[in-house]
C-alpha positions, -999 to +999 in steps of 0.1 A: +303-152-001+289-141+034+254-128+034+263-118+071+288-092+057+265-081+029+241-071+058+271-055+073+282-034+043+236-024+041+241-013+077+272+007+071+261+023+038+234+039+057+250+052+090+284+056+068+299+050+107+317+017+117+315+022+149+272+032+145+271+006+127+289-023+153+269-007+182+238-016+160+244-049+156+267-055+188+299-066+176+331-044+179+343-021+155+370-045+142+345-072+132+327-045+111+362-033+093+373-072+087+335-078+073+340-054+049+377-053+041+373-088+031+342-083+006+364-055-009+392-080-015+365-103-028+352-084-051+383-065-061+364-026-056+370+000-033+334+003-018+340+034+011+363+060+007+383+066+039+406+090+029+380+124+043+372+134+075+337+110+071+334+084+055+318+078+017+310+055-004+323+053-036+308+054-072+313+015-071+304+013-036+268+029-046+267+004-075+271-023-051+246-014-027+211-025-043+229-056-057+238-068-018+202-057-007+188-081-035+211-106-026+201-108+011+166-102+005+166-132-019+182-151+007+164-146+031+132-154+011+151-193+004+153-199+041+120-187+044+109-213+017+132-240+036+114-233+071+085-237+055+091-263+033+072-290+063+039-267+055+047-243+087+039-205+077+064-183+090+080-152+085+073-114+079+045-105+049+050-071+036+016-057+021+016-023+003-018-005+002-023+026-025-063+024-016-079+039+014-103+012+016-078-010+021-067+006+055-101-005+070-103-042+053-064-054+057-058-050+096-089-068+101-077-095+076-043-094+091-059-103+126-074-134+116-043-144+098-021-139+125-044-159+150-043-190+126-002-182+119+010-169+151+046-172+137+038-147+106+047-110+113+028-086+093+034-048+087+014-031+060+026+002+041+006+032+029+022+041-009+010+063-038-005+044-065+023+050-085+048+035-063+034+000-061+050-017-093+084-004-081+078-018-043+070-054-062+099-053-089+125-043-062+110-073-035+105-041-010+069-058-003+056-095-013+021-082-025+003-051-033-038-035-028-049-010-055-079+009-063-075-003-102-059-029-125-022-028-137-016-037-171+021-051-162+026-087-177+058-095-145+022-084-122-002-109-112-038-095-103-067-107-084-099-090-072-096-083-036-132-072-030-154-046-049-155-014-034-187+008-033-187+048-037-206+072-020-222+106-024-222+124+012-231+156+025-238+178+053-273+166+069-286+193+066-277+201+032-308+215+003-295+183-016-310+159+006-342+176+000-345+164-032-359+133-043-350+130-079-313+140-081-293+132-121-259+130-121-261+169-142-270+184-109-236+173-093-221+202-114-238+229-097-221+215-063-192+229-041-173+196-045-144+180-025-122+156-046-092+134-042-061+141-055-055+131-092-038+098-089-070+083-064-089+055-074-120+072-061-114+096-080-106+079-113-141+056-105-165+091-106-144+107-132-151+078-152-187+072-143-193+114-151-179+109-186-207+083-197-226+114-192-208+138-207-193+153-176-155+161-171-137+174-146-137+211-160-174+208-156-171+202-118-173+229-090-141+216-070-138+240-041-107+217-023-088+188-029-080+161-007-052+135-006-071+116+022-108+102+022-112+106+062-099+141+057-131+147+030-153+130+054-144+152+081-147+186+059-180+173+046-192+175+081-181+208+087-203+213+056-182+221+031-195+210+001-206+171-010-178+145-018-177+110-034-160+084-013-159+053-001-184+036+022-160+023+044-145+059+049-174+072+054-190+045+080-183+063+111-200+098+105-227+082+087-237+060+122-227+095+138-254+112+121-222+134+106-228+130+071-253+113+051-258+097+017-273+108-012-286+086-035-281+089-071-306+070-091-289+051-121-256+061-108-238+038-089-202+034-086-184+003-078-146-002-082-126-035-084-100-034-057-073-057-069-044-077-051-012-078-069+019-096-069+051-107-091+051-134-111+085-145-112+110-150-087+108-167-056+076-167-040+073-163+004+050-195+016+033-168+038+019-147+008+012-175-013-011-186+018-023-152+025-031-147-011-056-176-008-064-171+024-084-137+013-112-156-002-123-179+025-159-178+028-157-166+060-131-135+051-155-131+018-179-121+048-160-102+070-149-082+041-187-075+029-193-062+062-168-032+065-173-019+028-210-025+023-238-010+034-249-015+065 
């Protein structure tokens, strides 16, 4: 089966317009029509309904598109593997990231990786934790970074780094005047909290549970789905919050917020990198998988996520 025809089919399924597809891929409309017709004849199905005022996918066509995407993706992976058989590292690398700290660490590592392998194109996709498994399963990304381990037998997990979660408050908050703060003191404070799927929130609530404190005991005045937004809101004097140290670094250095120490209440979480166990593996992804643990890169990560 002609892979180019499958690529044209995928594009046409998105535009639902043969002329638009032809314009996008720089061929004639008749060439697009010929490729689609050849595919329909080979598969013995009608992929597009051409009878109405607008092109539409048939039910058979809708079922065909995901398979076509999978075939094209596997073909591209195969081509990358062949092209790197002489140890060259070239091609795309897609990484999904569902944790705020990863947004600070990954770009720095990507720059270093590109300096060593200039023929690699890296793209990073911010996503929700619940999307990670499906992104990897459907080969939408090569690697994924999450703030907790995912118990999936089809995924391989390695520790990326350990992230420090700290408590921050406005510089003039009464809490900063106390010398001995206990976990129980937290329940009386106005608190900003991440959304329920956040790894930071999971880590915090797990630690509080050890002191018999649940989310119902907290005085949560606002939930925000972005670490930077929480830091900015704390800087405005609206409550305290627990965030990744990396997320608060700039505000801490500027004096907009301060770190509040709670003795015997240290919060660290494991940041993991995931990849599929089975299927065609991208050499670029394999090299990056090992690259993150090179000594100079471990030191770079520490400089970003640990206390300065």
